[in-house]
N, C-alpha and C positions, 0 to 999 in steps of 0.2 A: 803398529810398532811390536817386538820377535818376544813373541811370550816366554816363559823362563818357568820352568817345570818347578813347582813349590818341594820346600824338604819335609821330608816325610817328622813327621812331630815324634817327640820321645816323652814318652806318658809312664813319670815314675807312679809303680802302684801306690796307691792309697793309704795300704796298709804296711809302706814299708819292708824289709828284711823279715824273711819269718823267722822266729829265734827256733828252736830246736825243743822238744822236750826232755825236760830233766831228765831223761834215760839212762845217765853217763853215757853216753854217744858222744863223740869229740865232734865240737858242731863243724860243721864243714866252713872254710877258709871265703869267709864273705866275696864274692863276685865285683868286683870294682864295676863302678858305672859308668858304661860307656861314655866319651865325654862327646863332646858337639861333634858329629860328620863333617867331614872338609866338604867345603862344598863343591859340588861336581860344575866342570867349565861346559859351561851355558851351551846349547845344544840351537842352531840357529831356528829359526821359530817359521812359519811360514810367512814369508812377505806381506805385505796390507796393503791396501791398495793406490797402488802409484796416483798419485794427482797429476794431471796435466801440468805443465810449463804454460804458465801464464804467457798469452802472448806478447811480445814487442809492442812497446808503444809505437805509435806511429808518428813521424813529426806531420807536424800541420802541413797543409800544402800551399804554397807561394803563390798564390792567389795574382799578385804579379809575373809570372814567369807563364803560367799558364791560361788563357784564357777561357771566360765561361762560355757557355753555351751560344749567349749573346752575338759575341763578339764574333765578327764576320773578315775572313781576310778580304786587303784589298786587291784587286788584281793590278798586274806588273803594266804601265803604261807603255802603249805600245808606238813606239814610231812613226812618225806620219813621212809616206814615201815620199824623196826627195825629187825636187821638181828637174826638168832635164833643163840641160845649160842650152840659150839660143841664140844664134847667131845671126846676122844680118848680112845678106851679098847683094849690096843695089845693085839693080838692073832692070831696064825695061823692059814693058810687059812683052816686046819682040824678043828681047835678046835674054830672058830668065830660064825658059829653056837651056840656052846654051852654058847658062850659068850654073844650072842646076849639076850639066853634063859635069862641070869641070872639078864641079867640089864630089861628085862621085868619084872620077877617077883622082881625087884628092886623097879620096877617104881610104880605098882601094891599098894605093900608093906608101899610105900611113900604116898599111896593116889590117885594117878593119875586112873580115870575112865580108864575102858579096851577099851571104845572106842576112845580115847585118841592116841593109840597107833599102829602106822603102822610098821611095820618088812619085811627088802625090803633083797632079800637076791642077790647076785650076782653070784653063781654056780648053786649048783642042789637046787630044789625048797625044800622049809621046807615040812614036814612030813603032815603039818593039810593043803596047800595049794594044797598040790597032791591030796591028799582025798576028797578033794572040787570039785574041778575041774572037776574029773570021772565024777560028776552029770550032768556038764554040764555047761559054762562062765557064764549064763544067773541069775541061783541060785548063783553061787559063786560071781560077784559083787553085786549080790541084800543085800547081808551082808555086803559089802563094805560099799553102801548106807545106810543103815537101820543103820551102826556106833556102835553098841551095845555090837561090844568086838573090841580084838585083832583082826587085819588083815594081816595074810601074803601074799604078792607077791614076784613073779619074778622083776628083775631089768628091763625087758622088759616092762611090767605092768605099773610102773611107768608113763608115756603117759596119763594111762587111772587113775590111782589116785586121788584122792583129798588129797586137805590140810588137816594135823594133827597137835594136839600141838607137839607130840612126834614122830621124825620116828627113825629108828634104823634099823643099816645098816651093814648086817654079809659079810663082802668079802669074801668066805668060796670058792673062786674058781672063773673061768671065766678071760677073755683075761683082760689084762690091759686095752685094750680100753673099754670093756665092765664097768668095774670099774671108768676109767676117765669119762664115760659118767652120768655112775648112780650116784656118788657121786652130783654132782652138781645139777642136777634134785632133788635128797632126801633133799638136801638142800633147794631150791626156794617151799616144798612140808609142812618141818618142818616150823610151824608159832613160837615156844617158845624151842626147843632143838632136835639137831641130834646126836644122838649115832654113832660110827663108830669103829665095832669093826674087826680088820683086822691088816695088816701087817703097821707098824705107817712109816716104808719110803716110801710106796707106799701109803700110803694115803696123805703124805705130800706132796706128787707130785703131786698129782692130785687136792689138797683144799690149800696147801700154806703151807710153813712152821712154825709153830707155836701153828697148831691146834692143 
């Protein structure tokens, strides 16, 4: 608190006003006793130490809105990739390759890019594949990796072939084991459509009834 200077105290003499001796001299008029001095306006004193403002009281934490350290975020479910559609074109082993060629022509006419199509044979190789392999496997697979045109491959090469939107399988021969191995692999290589040309009974036995 500011300090207020104390007023000087006025002390009257204990003896009172002195009387003049009886010498005939006129006694001086006694001086009036001064009254109380007006209080001087207070001067601002030195400010006292400032007390820090108490911190605002924190609101209680909402435990329901903020998870504790033990809470773990649940990862979002990743949708499973869609299975390619399967289309069956009935054909004999002798006519399966011709049916596959017709299917490729229809795909290209409908707007499919040549690089979207992979053709697999389970029996005799397609003439194009046999011709290109005569120059060596390196340039043959280089055309596959380029993805600029329809690619023809033997069922044994499915493990090396990559994924394409459309896979056409011509079941034009080979043992049942070859077909049973090639068809599931061909389905895995097709991202949109699998077309199988061959005996419906044999194909349904491998891929399941109702294909």
